[in-house]
MITOR-793153 format. One record per residue: residue number from 1; x, y, z of N, C-alpha, C in turn; residue in one letter. Coordinates in Angstrom, 3 decimals. Example, Ala and Ser with C-alpha at 12.3 -4.5 7.8 and 13.67 -1.06 7.14 Angstrom:
> 1,13.190,-5.690,7.800,12.300,-4.500,7.800,13.200,-3.300,7.800,a
> 2,12.850,-2.250,7.080,13.670,-1.060,7.140,12.900,0.030,7.870,s
REM end
This chain:
> 1,12.547,161.577,-18.989,12.104,160.230,-18.568,13.290,159.236,-18.858,x
> 2,13.411,158.283,-17.940,14.439,157.351,-18.018,13.903,156.277,-19.192,x
> 3,14.979,155.916,-19.899,14.737,154.943,-20.985,14.302,153.707,-20.477,x
> 4,13.182,153.036,-20.995,12.807,151.791,-20.581,13.781,150.716,-21.095,x
> 5,13.838,149.624,-20.169,14.742,148.501,-20.498,14.133,147.883,-21.697,x
> 6,15.141,147.342,-22.578,14.607,146.720,-23.867,13.963,145.397,-23.473,x
> 7,12.892,144.996,-24.117,12.152,143.860,-23.847,12.741,142.756,-24.822,x
> 8,13.298,141.625,-24.269,13.901,140.606,-25.135,12.895,139.520,-25.387,x
> 9,12.924,138.952,-26.505,12.060,137.799,-26.852,12.204,136.657,-25.915,x
> 10,11.144,135.903,-25.719,11.271,134.740,-24.745,12.368,133.674,-25.198,x
> 11,12.732,133.631,-26.435,13.641,132.646,-26.811,15.091,132.998,-26.375,x
> 12,15.486,134.383,-26.425,16.673,134.923,-25.892,16.767,134.835,-24.397,x
> 13,15.631,135.163,-23.709,15.716,134.964,-22.330,15.895,133.598,-21.811,x
> 14,15.392,132.616,-22.557,15.665,131.260,-22.203,17.035,130.874,-22.427,x
> 15,17.744,131.379,-23.451,19.120,130.983,-23.758,19.999,131.665,-22.722,x
> 16,19.697,132.913,-22.271,20.491,133.598,-21.196,20.338,132.793,-19.900,x
> 17,19.285,132.364,-19.523,19.100,131.590,-18.326,19.699,130.256,-18.419,x
> 18,19.709,129.566,-19.670,20.407,128.314,-19.884,21.884,128.606,-19.648,x
> 19,22.456,129.628,-20.102,23.893,129.952,-19.965,24.354,130.339,-18.656,x
> 20,23.483,130.712,-17.836,23.772,131.033,-16.455,23.793,129.679,-15.650,x
> 21,22.856,128.839,-15.946,22.730,127.562,-15.235,23.735,126.505,-15.631,x
> 22,23.984,126.469,-16.909,24.715,125.354,-17.430,26.151,125.211,-16.825,x
> 23,26.907,126.230,-16.597,28.212,126.059,-16.002,28.254,125.460,-14.646,x
> 24,27.107,125.711,-13.860,27.026,125.189,-12.536,26.683,123.694,-12.544,x
> 25,25.940,123.246,-13.504,25.613,121.890,-13.627,26.691,121.045,-14.287,x
> 26,27.291,121.612,-15.253,28.345,120.927,-16.000,29.691,120.878,-15.357,x
> 27,30.426,119.945,-15.569,31.844,119.962,-15.078,32.773,120.935,-15.967,x
> 28,33.142,122.004,-15.291,33.871,123.054,-16.006,35.297,122.708,-16.291,x
> 29,35.969,123.582,-16.983,37.382,123.389,-17.315,38.227,123.362,-16.135,x
> 30,37.855,124.210,-15.081,38.689,124.398,-13.888,38.629,123.036,-13.115,x
> 31,37.388,122.391,-13.048,37.256,121.205,-12.334,38.061,119.996,-12.981,x
> 32,38.098,120.079,-14.332,38.850,119.021,-15.105,40.248,119.176,-14.806,x
> 33,40.748,120.398,-14.692,42.250,120.615,-14.491,42.592,120.103,-13.044,x
> 34,41.635,120.350,-12.125,41.943,119.910,-10.818,41.855,118.369,-10.654,x
> 35,40.985,117.720,-11.336,40.888,116.284,-11.291,42.167,115.639,-11.987,x
> 36,42.645,116.328,-13.081,43.825,115.845,-13.773,45.065,115.990,-12.954,x
> 37,45.065,117.178,-12.126,46.212,117.373,-11.230,46.337,116.347,-10.170,x
> 38,45.079,115.897,-9.568,45.176,114.930,-8.541,45.621,113.523,-9.121,x
> 39,45.037,113.226,-10.368,45.456,111.943,-11.060,47.009,111.987,-11.236,x
> 40,47.518,113.026,-11.745,48.899,113.168,-12.074,49.779,112.950,-10.814,x
> 41,49.315,113.576,-9.737,50.076,113.463,-8.366,50.068,111.977,-7.949,x
> 42,48.838,111.389,-8.128,48.727,109.915,-7.682,49.637,108.916,-8.440,x
> 43,49.903,109.307,-9.720,50.836,108.456,-10.473,52.301,108.812,-10.200,x
> 44,52.469,110.145,-9.969,53.924,110.616,-9.877,54.517,110.392,-8.574,x
> 45,53.689,110.298,-7.449,54.296,110.231,-6.154,54.955,108.834,-5.917,x
> 46,54.476,107.739,-6.247,55.046,106.428,-6.129,56.362,106.350,-6.924,x
> 47,56.243,106.865,-8.149,57.395,106.855,-9.136,58.601,107.551,-8.630,x
> 48,58.301,108.805,-7.971,59.497,109.622,-7.381,60.076,108.963,-6.130,x
> 49,59.164,108.343,-5.328,59.768,107.845,-4.132,60.583,106.505,-4.387,x
> 50,60.040,105.825,-5.262,60.828,104.483,-5.729,62.018,104.784,-6.496,x
> 51,62.001,105.759,-7.441,63.129,106.100,-8.076,64.236,106.660,-7.144,x
> 52,63.945,107.586,-6.204,64.901,108.106,-5.319,65.362,107.029,-4.345,x
> 53,64.488,106.076,-3.906,65.024,105.042,-3.111,66.033,104.129,-3.787,x
> 54,65.863,103.903,-5.046,66.646,102.967,-5.839,68.090,103.588,-6.186,x
> 55,67.941,104.856,-6.665,69.120,105.417,-7.428,69.877,106.476,-6.507,x
> 56,69.322,106.972,-5.458,70.143,107.942,-4.697,71.156,107.165,-3.834,x
> 57,72.383,107.562,-3.863,73.452,106.732,-3.237,73.742,107.063,-1.788,x
> 58,72.758,106.768,-0.897,72.910,106.991,0.548,72.029,105.998,1.309,x
> 59,72.343,105.697,2.494,71.525,104.826,3.407,71.313,105.438,4.679,x
> 60,70.306,105.094,5.376,70.060,105.576,6.754,71.013,104.967,7.718,x
> 61,71.395,105.639,8.712,72.292,105.071,9.661,71.725,104.049,10.418,x
> 62,72.456,103.259,11.232,71.951,102.165,11.995,71.173,102.684,13.254,x
> 63,69.892,102.420,13.315,69.003,102.971,14.311,68.330,101.783,15.029,x
> 64,68.974,101.244,15.974,68.330,99.986,16.520,67.172,100.229,17.651,x
> 65,67.104,101.395,18.092,66.090,101.775,19.252,65.074,102.781,18.735,x
> 66,64.032,102.749,19.404,62.920,103.596,18.989,63.306,105.136,19.190,x
> 67,63.947,105.365,20.317,64.510,106.768,20.575,65.319,107.222,19.472,x
> 68,66.213,106.386,19.002,67.104,106.872,17.955,66.382,107.254,16.615,x
> 69,65.350,106.414,16.396,64.567,106.566,15.129,63.744,107.963,15.297,x
> 70,63.074,108.146,16.486,62.459,109.464,16.595,63.357,110.634,16.503,x
> 71,64.529,110.627,17.079,65.484,111.760,16.876,65.857,111.990,15.459,x
> 72,66.121,110.841,14.664,66.397,110.950,13.323,65.302,111.564,12.622,x
> 73,64.037,111.189,12.885,62.866,111.851,12.198,62.718,113.330,12.465,x
> 74,62.928,113.806,13.630,62.864,115.098,14.057,63.969,115.867,13.370,x
> 75,65.196,115.346,13.242,66.208,116.032,12.604,65.966,116.234,11.037,x
> 76,65.292,115.201,10.410,64.872,115.363,9.057,63.696,116.420,8.935,x
> 77,62.875,116.482,9.965,61.725,117.415,9.939,62.240,118.817,9.911,x
> 78,63.421,119.103,10.425,63.973,120.501,10.560,64.197,121.057,9.048,x
> 79,64.518,120.156,8.202,64.753,120.673,6.781,63.445,120.939,6.077,x
> 80,62.312,120.268,6.552,61.096,120.571,5.830,60.488,121.911,6.328,x
> 81,60.969,122.495,7.313,60.587,123.786,7.693,61.037,125.001,6.731,x
> 82,61.892,124.730,5.895,62.493,125.748,5.113,61.391,126.432,4.203,x
> 83,60.639,125.632,3.502,59.531,126.415,2.640,58.561,127.132,3.446,x
> 84,58.254,126.629,4.674,57.322,127.382,5.506,57.872,128.772,6.042,x
> 85,59.078,128.692,6.428,59.709,129.912,6.889,59.977,130.888,5.721,x
> 86,60.294,130.407,4.505,60.422,131.250,3.311,59.031,131.904,3.090,x
> 87,57.953,131.201,3.186,56.633,131.682,2.926,56.320,132.777,3.982,x
> 88,56.675,132.611,5.167,56.448,133.689,6.219,57.215,134.802,5.906,x
> 89,58.470,134.763,5.413,59.231,135.985,5.021,58.651,136.720,3.918,x
> 90,58.208,135.965,2.805,57.582,136.650,1.720,56.248,137.208,2.014,x
> 91,55.442,136.571,3.029,54.151,137.071,3.451,54.372,138.433,4.142,x
> 92,55.449,138.567,4.961,55.638,139.769,5.728,56.104,140.824,4.723,x
> 93,56.944,140.548,3.778,57.447,141.563,2.761,56.186,142.065,1.908,x
> 94,55.297,141.144,1.525,54.125,141.590,0.727,53.252,142.501,1.545,x
> 95,53.120,142.253,2.861,52.371,143.070,3.711,52.863,144.540,3.844,x
> 96,54.234,144.550,3.878,54.899,145.914,3.960,54.807,146.719,2.564,x
> 97,54.902,145.900,1.459,54.746,146.534,0.251,53.279,147.066,-0.073,x
> 98,52.353,146.381,0.352,50.900,146.642,0.171,50.228,147.485,1.245,x
> 99,51.037,147.810,2.167,50.574,148.572,3.414,49.362,147.939,4.082,x
> 100,49.299,146.714,4.045,48.159,145.941,4.745,48.775,145.439,6.086,x
> 101,48.812,146.431,6.905,49.429,146.146,8.353,48.370,145.938,9.368,x
> 102,47.173,146.319,9.063,46.122,146.176,10.079,45.843,144.782,10.238,x
> 103,45.553,144.198,11.399,45.365,142.811,11.562,43.952,142.426,11.095,x
> 104,43.008,143.293,11.192,41.563,143.114,10.758,41.191,143.773,9.459,x
> 105,42.182,144.378,8.796,41.916,145.093,7.697,41.713,144.230,6.392,x
> 106,41.261,144.699,5.336,41.154,144.012,4.157,42.419,143.736,3.472,x
> 107,42.764,142.440,3.093,44.026,142.092,2.559,43.925,142.022,1.063,x
> 108,45.044,142.349,0.353,45.026,142.263,-1.077,45.199,140.824,-1.446,x
> 109,45.145,140.541,-2.812,45.168,139.226,-3.255,46.563,138.535,-3.020,x
> 110,47.731,139.274,-3.216,48.932,138.717,-3.154,49.300,138.332,-1.532,x
> 111,48.721,139.237,-0.745,48.957,138.886,0.701,48.107,137.633,1.189,x
> 112,46.923,137.535,0.628,46.067,136.436,0.945,46.565,135.119,0.378,x
> 113,47.282,135.130,-0.744,47.893,133.957,-1.335,48.949,133.494,-0.370,x
> 114,49.929,134.290,0.066,50.967,133.867,0.960,50.502,133.394,2.366,x
> 115,49.469,134.201,2.875,48.979,133.814,4.052,48.263,132.410,4.096,x
> 116,47.460,132.205,3.027,46.912,130.831,2.936,47.927,129.771,2.747,x
> 117,49.050,129.949,1.945,50.036,129.045,1.826,50.770,128.723,3.125,x
> 118,51.066,129.724,3.947,51.745,129.424,5.296,50.822,128.665,6.194,x
> 119,49.555,129.175,6.337,48.675,128.424,7.284,48.456,127.023,6.883,x
> 120,48.261,126.723,5.635,47.940,125.331,5.171,49.221,124.525,5.409,x
> 121,50.386,125.151,5.052,51.591,124.375,5.184,51.875,123.959,6.746,x
> 122,51.601,124.793,7.595,51.877,124.479,9.019,50.978,123.339,9.413,x
> 123,49.633,123.354,9.050,48.785,122.304,9.368,49.187,120.896,8.756,x
> 124,49.554,120.978,7.559,50.087,119.659,6.905,51.379,119.252,7.515,x
> 125,52.206,120.169,7.990,53.520,119.861,8.482,53.342,119.062,9.853,x
> 126,52.365,119.527,10.643,52.052,118.808,11.830,51.537,117.353,11.712,x
> 127,50.621,117.191,10.712,50.110,115.953,10.530,51.019,115.025,9.879,x
> 128,51.901,115.556,8.836,52.672,114.855,8.173,53.775,114.150,8.953,x
> 129,54.525,115.045,9.824,55.680,114.555,10.542,55.199,113.780,11.783,x
> 130,53.986,113.975,12.339,53.474,113.193,13.390,53.323,111.658,12.902,x
> 131,52.801,111.617,11.759,52.569,110.198,11.198,53.897,109.611,10.775,x
> 132,54.870,110.456,10.260,56.204,109.937,9.916,56.938,109.432,11.180,x
> 133,56.786,110.155,12.313,57.322,109.704,13.548,56.920,108.283,13.928,x
> 134,55.557,108.095,13.770,55.020,106.745,14.142,55.411,105.657,13.110,x
> 135,55.605,106.066,11.830,55.973,105.169,10.908,57.411,104.766,10.987,x
> 136,58.252,105.683,11.521,59.689,105.228,11.756,59.774,104.158,12.839,x
> 137,58.849,104.024,13.719,58.978,102.957,14.643,58.571,101.657,14.193,x
> 138,57.837,101.523,13.037,57.419,100.223,12.430,58.308,99.774,11.340,x
> 139,59.044,100.766,10.649,59.824,100.298,9.572,60.982,99.491,9.971,x
> 140,61.424,98.528,9.045,62.727,97.871,9.247,63.891,98.848,8.950,x
> 141,65.148,98.282,9.335,66.170,99.132,9.084,66.479,99.427,7.721,x
> 142,66.275,98.492,6.833,66.601,98.744,5.336,65.685,99.726,4.745,x
> 143,64.416,100.004,5.359,63.514,100.940,4.768,63.478,102.311,5.463,x
> 144,64.393,102.514,6.414,64.511,103.777,7.052,65.002,104.956,6.135,x
> 145,65.446,104.495,4.926,65.851,105.521,4.044,64.612,106.309,3.416,x
> 146,63.446,105.804,3.606,62.208,106.598,3.156,62.059,107.710,4.087,x
> 147,62.509,107.800,5.274,62.385,109.082,6.166,62.894,110.368,5.526,x
> 148,64.128,110.368,5.105,64.505,111.700,4.358,63.901,111.820,3.052,x
> 149,63.649,110.790,2.282,62.984,110.895,1.042,61.554,111.519,1.105,x
> 150,60.856,111.095,2.103,59.465,111.695,2.389,59.638,113.171,2.875,x
> 151,60.668,113.408,3.497,60.963,114.886,3.980,61.143,115.685,2.793,x
> 152,62.028,115.306,1.860,62.324,116.025,0.609,61.095,116.202,-0.134,x
> 153,60.181,115.119,-0.253,58.975,115.290,-1.088,58.122,116.274,-0.475,x
> 154,57.973,116.429,0.822,57.102,117.392,1.463,57.546,118.785,1.069,x
> 155,58.979,119.129,1.103,59.437,120.373,0.956,59.154,120.790,-0.603,x
> 156,59.402,119.808,-1.428,59.202,120.164,-2.865,57.788,120.301,-3.218,x
> 157,56.937,119.485,-2.718,55.556,119.579,-3.028,54.949,120.865,-2.500,x
> 158,55.356,121.491,-1.421,54.792,122.706,-0.889,55.211,123.841,-1.654,x
> 159,56.450,123.810,-2.154,56.933,124.847,-3.185,56.205,124.833,-4.361,x
> 160,55.882,123.582,-4.952,55.074,123.535,-6.173,53.645,124.094,-5.865,x
> 161,53.037,123.739,-4.741,51.772,124.325,-4.502,51.705,125.805,-4.380,x
> 162,52.724,126.349,-3.766,52.889,127.755,-3.660,52.915,128.423,-4.985,x
> 163,53.848,127.891,-5.906,54.068,128.448,-7.169,52.692,128.342,-8.086,x
> 164,52.167,127.143,-8.035,50.875,126.985,-8.827,49.702,127.804,-8.220,x
> 165,49.724,128.063,-6.908,48.628,128.730,-6.365,48.711,130.297,-6.588,x
> 166,49.892,130.771,-6.998,50.230,132.151,-7.224,49.956,132.408,-8.824,x
> 167,50.241,131.355,-9.576,50.203,131.478,-11.150,48.802,131.116,-11.494,x
> 168,48.406,129.788,-11.398,47.116,129.303,-11.855,46.511,128.447,-10.825,x
> 169,45.448,128.911,-10.233,44.819,128.237,-9.150,44.182,126.886,-9.543,x
> 170,43.986,126.694,-10.766,43.449,125.490,-11.269,44.328,124.249,-10.884,x
> 171,45.666,124.506,-11.083,46.585,123.391,-10.840,47.219,123.269,-9.478,x
> 172,46.613,124.054,-8.510,47.219,123.943,-7.146,46.823,122.621,-6.477,x
> 173,45.886,121.938,-7.039,45.547,120.605,-6.470,46.702,119.568,-6.722,x
> 174,47.537,119.814,-7.685,48.768,119.007,-7.860,49.735,118.992,-6.713,x
> 175,50.088,120.232,-6.316,51.095,120.335,-5.277,50.360,119.892,-3.897,x
> 176,49.101,120.222,-3.683,48.403,119.728,-2.465,48.365,118.224,-2.439,x
> 177,48.119,117.583,-3.572,47.951,116.108,-3.625,49.408,115.460,-3.397,x
> 178,50.424,116.097,-3.827,51.808,115.512,-3.612,52.117,115.501,-2.077,x
> 179,51.469,116.397,-1.357,51.637,116.237,0.156,50.624,115.439,0.814,x
> 180,49.360,115.497,0.393,48.293,114.871,1.136,48.264,113.290,0.859,x
> 181,48.628,112.962,-0.342,48.586,111.461,-0.679,49.628,110.716,0.126,x
> 182,50.948,111.122,0.270,51.882,110.449,1.209,51.405,110.435,2.660,x
> 183,50.802,111.537,3.056,50.244,111.720,4.409,49.143,110.566,4.605,x
> 184,48.260,110.401,3.596,47.166,109.441,3.697,47.812,107.961,3.677,x
> 185,48.823,107.800,2.897,49.466,106.536,2.813,50.067,106.133,4.215,x
> 186,50.760,107.107,4.852,51.413,106.853,6.026,50.407,106.571,7.165,x
> 187,49.227,107.280,7.090,48.249,107.165,8.184,47.677,105.777,8.047,x
> 188,47.276,105.287,6.776,46.774,103.979,6.598,47.714,102.830,7.043,x
> 189,49.122,102.999,6.736,50.078,102.068,7.208,50.210,102.022,8.647,x
> 190,50.103,103.279,9.291,50.262,103.182,10.815,49.155,102.492,11.431,x
> 191,47.906,102.789,10.866,46.743,101.961,11.495,46.877,100.531,11.194,x
> 192,47.392,100.104,10.054,47.528,98.677,9.768,48.601,98.058,10.734,x
> 193,49.673,98.797,10.875,50.738,98.338,11.895,50.221,98.228,13.208,x
> 194,49.424,99.148,13.624,49.015,99.106,15.167,47.902,98.099,15.393,x
> 195,47.055,97.896,14.458,45.963,97.090,14.784,45.982,95.745,14.119,x
> 196,46.921,95.420,13.159,47.025,94.215,12.506,48.383,93.489,12.755,x
> 197,49.532,94.270,12.515,50.799,93.683,12.638,51.198,93.473,14.070,x
> 198,51.022,94.525,14.905,51.457,94.455,16.362,50.373,94.896,17.177,x
> 199,49.182,94.178,17.290,48.162,94.720,18.136,48.409,94.599,19.644,x
> 200,49.367,93.689,19.992,49.761,93.555,21.450,50.637,94.689,21.864,x
> 201,51.365,95.339,20.964,52.242,96.500,21.398,51.590,97.765,20.940,x
> 202,50.269,97.986,21.037,49.684,99.204,20.501,50.002,100.411,21.327,x
> 203,49.987,100.249,22.663,50.369,101.340,23.584,51.623,101.103,24.303,x
> 204,52.467,100.269,23.917,53.662,99.934,24.528,54.791,99.798,23.530,x
> 205,56.026,99.720,23.928,57.209,99.524,23.172,57.933,98.291,23.605,x
> 206,58.129,97.351,22.811,58.852,96.096,23.210,60.327,96.453,23.269,x
> 207,60.932,95.860,24.347,62.454,95.981,24.539,63.169,95.358,23.425,x
> 208,64.315,95.885,23.037,65.085,95.132,22.017,65.667,93.865,22.529,x
> 209,65.621,92.832,21.594,66.163,91.522,22.006,67.718,91.608,21.991,x
> 210,68.381,90.955,22.876,69.781,90.938,22.881,70.305,90.149,21.765,x
> 211,71.351,90.522,21.152,71.975,89.719,20.042,73.224,89.146,20.479,x
> 212,73.564,87.956,19.906,74.926,87.421,20.097,74.830,86.437,21.317,x
> 213,73.700,86.230,21.832,73.569,85.256,22.937,72.453,84.287,22.744,x
> 214,72.634,82.993,22.890,71.811,81.946,22.761,70.729,81.999,23.780,x
> 215,69.494,81.500,23.344,68.404,81.490,24.407,68.592,80.525,25.385,x
> 216,69.228,79.320,24.906,69.470,78.207,25.908,70.768,78.374,26.763,x
> 217,71.449,79.327,26.595,72.580,79.526,27.539,72.247,79.952,28.886,x
> 218,72.866,79.244,29.794,72.513,79.562,31.252,73.449,80.496,31.889,x
> 219,74.028,81.395,31.149,75.001,82.398,31.718,74.340,83.303,32.690,x
> 220,74.895,83.591,33.788,74.289,84.440,34.694,75.329,85.547,35.033,x
> 221,74.833,86.586,35.523,75.622,87.756,35.913,76.513,87.356,37.230,x
> 222,77.813,87.538,37.228,78.654,87.243,38.249,79.487,88.512,38.705,x
> 223,79.530,88.745,39.978,80.292,89.820,40.465,81.679,89.619,40.404,x
> 224,82.574,90.663,40.444,83.986,90.523,40.403,84.510,89.812,41.569,x
> 225,85.387,88.743,41.138,85.933,87.735,42.171,85.122,86.576,42.399,x
> 226,83.904,86.530,41.897,83.063,85.232,42.072,83.333,84.297,41.003,x
> 227,83.568,83.026,41.358,83.968,81.949,40.428,82.866,80.893,40.567,x
> 228,82.853,80.095,39.395,81.987,78.991,39.363,82.869,77.736,39.534,x
> 229,82.078,76.458,39.861,82.861,75.297,40.043,83.699,74.912,38.793,x
> 230,83.280,75.250,37.639,83.941,75.019,36.389,85.391,75.947,36.400,x
> 231,85.240,77.108,36.827,86.551,77.903,36.898,87.440,77.510,37.962,x
> 232,86.931,76.911,39.070,87.818,76.477,40.043,88.496,75.111,39.545,x
> 233,87.810,74.240,38.838,88.446,73.015,38.276,89.493,73.418,37.306,x
> 234,89.236,74.356,36.497,90.058,74.738,35.412,91.348,75.381,36.180,x
> 235,91.129,76.180,37.136,92.352,76.833,37.895,93.225,75.683,38.518,x
> 236,92.566,74.749,39.082,93.412,73.642,39.769,94.100,72.862,38.729,x
> 237,93.470,72.548,37.567,94.253,71.823,36.540,95.384,72.549,35.864,x
> 238,95.136,73.873,35.793,96.265,74.738,35.132,97.381,74.909,36.168,x
> 239,97.034,75.017,37.395,98.092,75.169,38.453,98.943,73.885,38.601,x
> 240,98.235,72.700,38.333,99.002,71.439,38.417,99.978,71.413,37.192,x
> 241,99.531,71.820,36.055,100.317,71.732,34.884,101.562,72.740,34.975,x
> 242,101.203,73.876,35.582,102.253,74.930,35.870,103.413,74.290,36.753,x
> 243,102.868,73.541,37.861,103.778,72.935,38.731,104.659,71.806,38.026,x
> 244,104.008,71.193,37.081,104.733,70.026,36.300,105.799,70.780,35.465,x
> 245,105.461,71.910,34.894,106.413,72.615,33.988,107.562,73.123,34.876,x
> 246,107.212,73.492,36.104,108.316,74.090,36.955,109.283,72.910,37.268,x
> 247,108.760,71.737,37.609,109.606,70.577,38.142,110.065,69.709,37.029,x
> 248,109.660,70.103,35.803,110.116,69.325,34.596,109.598,67.825,34.726,x
> 249,108.417,67.559,35.307,107.885,66.316,35.465,106.470,66.366,34.651,x
> 250,106.540,66.359,33.383,105.354,66.531,32.555,104.412,65.257,32.686,x
> 251,105.046,64.103,33.034,104.248,62.786,33.013,103.405,62.760,34.130,x
> 252,103.657,63.477,35.222,102.824,63.504,36.332,101.582,64.416,36.404,x
> 253,101.336,65.070,35.223,100.204,66.028,35.152,98.940,65.175,35.243,x
> 254,98.092,65.550,36.184,96.795,64.714,36.324,95.902,64.928,35.249,x
> 255,95.342,63.847,34.617,94.322,64.091,33.575,93.026,64.610,34.196,x
> 256,92.340,65.258,33.256,91.095,65.842,33.659,90.042,65.433,32.761,x
> 257,89.225,64.382,33.299,88.109,63.851,32.459,86.958,64.700,32.406,x
> 258,86.789,65.633,33.285,85.583,66.454,33.344,85.690,67.584,32.310,x
> 259,86.859,68.242,32.264,86.943,69.493,31.572,87.902,69.363,30.342,x
> 260,88.578,68.325,30.068,89.383,68.078,28.872,90.432,69.089,28.741,x
> 261,91.112,69.588,29.819,92.007,70.588,29.717,93.552,70.132,29.845,x
> 262,93.650,68.891,30.392,95.024,68.321,30.667,95.915,68.236,29.453,x
> 263,95.272,67.678,28.449,96.085,67.497,27.125,96.458,68.759,26.551,x
> 264,95.719,69.737,26.523,96.009,71.025,25.998,97.101,71.739,26.869,x
> 265,97.048,71.598,28.262,98.064,72.145,29.023,99.331,71.488,28.840,x
> 266,99.297,70.095,28.672,100.680,69.397,28.457,101.247,69.838,27.173,x
> 267,100.455,69.971,26.113,101.087,70.456,24.823,101.553,71.804,24.985,x
> 268,100.893,72.681,25.678,101.401,74.094,25.885,102.622,74.030,26.714,x
> 269,102.679,73.185,27.716,103.942,73.096,28.567,105.181,72.654,27.706,x
> 270,104.937,71.696,26.778,106.114,71.244,25.916,106.589,72.422,25.086,x
> 271,105.527,73.232,24.649,105.984,74.332,23.712,106.506,75.531,24.503,x
> 272,106.535,75.463,25.814,107.035,76.522,26.575,106.029,77.633,26.858,x
> 273,104.882,77.322,26.851,103.741,78.331,26.957,102.982,77.984,28.213,x
> 274,102.827,78.820,29.126,101.955,78.520,30.304,100.473,78.900,29.884,x
> 275,99.562,77.966,29.848,98.177,78.299,29.577,97.576,78.989,30.843,x
> 276,96.940,80.099,30.535,96.292,80.885,31.553,94.833,81.148,31.149,x
> 277,93.804,80.824,31.875,92.370,80.991,31.440,91.821,82.286,31.927,x
> 278,92.165,82.700,33.151,91.595,83.971,33.613,92.484,84.500,34.808,x
> 279,92.021,85.478,35.466,92.865,86.063,36.526,92.984,85.110,37.693,x
> 280,92.142,84.122,37.963,92.237,83.209,39.041,93.369,82.284,38.671,x
> 281,93.617,81.839,37.467,94.698,81.010,37.088,96.134,81.748,37.317,x
> 282,96.165,82.920,37.016,97.480,83.642,37.279,97.660,83.774,38.757,x
> 283,96.733,83.890,39.602,97.011,83.976,41.008,97.444,82.680,41.656,x
> 284,96.748,81.577,41.129,97.151,80.186,41.631,98.486,79.803,41.268,x
> 285,98.937,80.219,39.821,100.237,79.770,39.464,101.362,80.617,40.229,x
> 286,101.049,81.907,40.553,102.083,82.650,41.418,102.184,82.181,42.800,x
> 287,101.143,81.718,43.334,101.129,81.105,44.694,101.988,79.988,44.698,x
> 288,101.846,79.020,43.754,102.610,77.799,43.705,104.053,77.981,43.446,x
> 289,104.411,78.945,42.586,105.868,79.407,42.424,106.416,79.880,43.775,x
> 290,105.535,80.667,44.426,106.046,81.172,45.751,106.298,80.136,46.741,x
> 291,105.449,79.093,46.827,105.596,78.013,47.697,106.875,77.141,47.359,x
> 292,107.107,76.924,45.987,108.307,76.215,45.614,109.580,76.918,46.001,x
> 293,109.569,78.270,45.898,110.823,78.914,46.326,110.931,78.881,47.855,x
REM end
């Protein structure tokens, strides 16, 4: 006959049931480690970004257009694929070593760790650099240095997550938070920029403003050979001064009250220099010399 199960007193049964229920109700050690990891990442991320921004001796190139900023962000994103590709290589090697080649077969723990790391990294990579591309369109030129810094933070944090996930799963929240918290900050800033800073340009891109030209200037596009009344007056005054220089009768140079060029031409004639304003002046002077000859 099979031995009967020992009968425990009611006090011991109550203690055993309390021990089974207590860990589920109370905050365990693993949960405390996860909360501490998130808090540490929340404090460390801004310090790392600020320290790298201040002390690293490099600056972003001049990027005046939106297209140039997007290309710069994509090139930085290429460096962030290194930890993902490395994880795929290690995952393939672990599958070969564990003989877990069946697509629907049971995976060992080592293979599952690398597979989870790669899939999560790809998801975060898409969200991270999509928001970074939008962020690059709102940042001023002096803050574009944040783009390569955030790229380096992504790569380092994914490697930290991979290492902590393989060694101690309680601290994997630190590496995850080092990636997710900057992603959340970029998303909030992009929404703030789209709906508060520039709501009129939510779905459009404003053309860059031309620099070096006054708003009040009435300059217009002129085709080659087209002249304005001012250029014709300047050409006639210069041609008259050239004629005076050729006949050595500088006193007969006509004054120009409209354009204030006669005095400067007379001074230039005494110095032996023929003042020339543009190509029309050269043609007028040559034609006068040809007529004199």
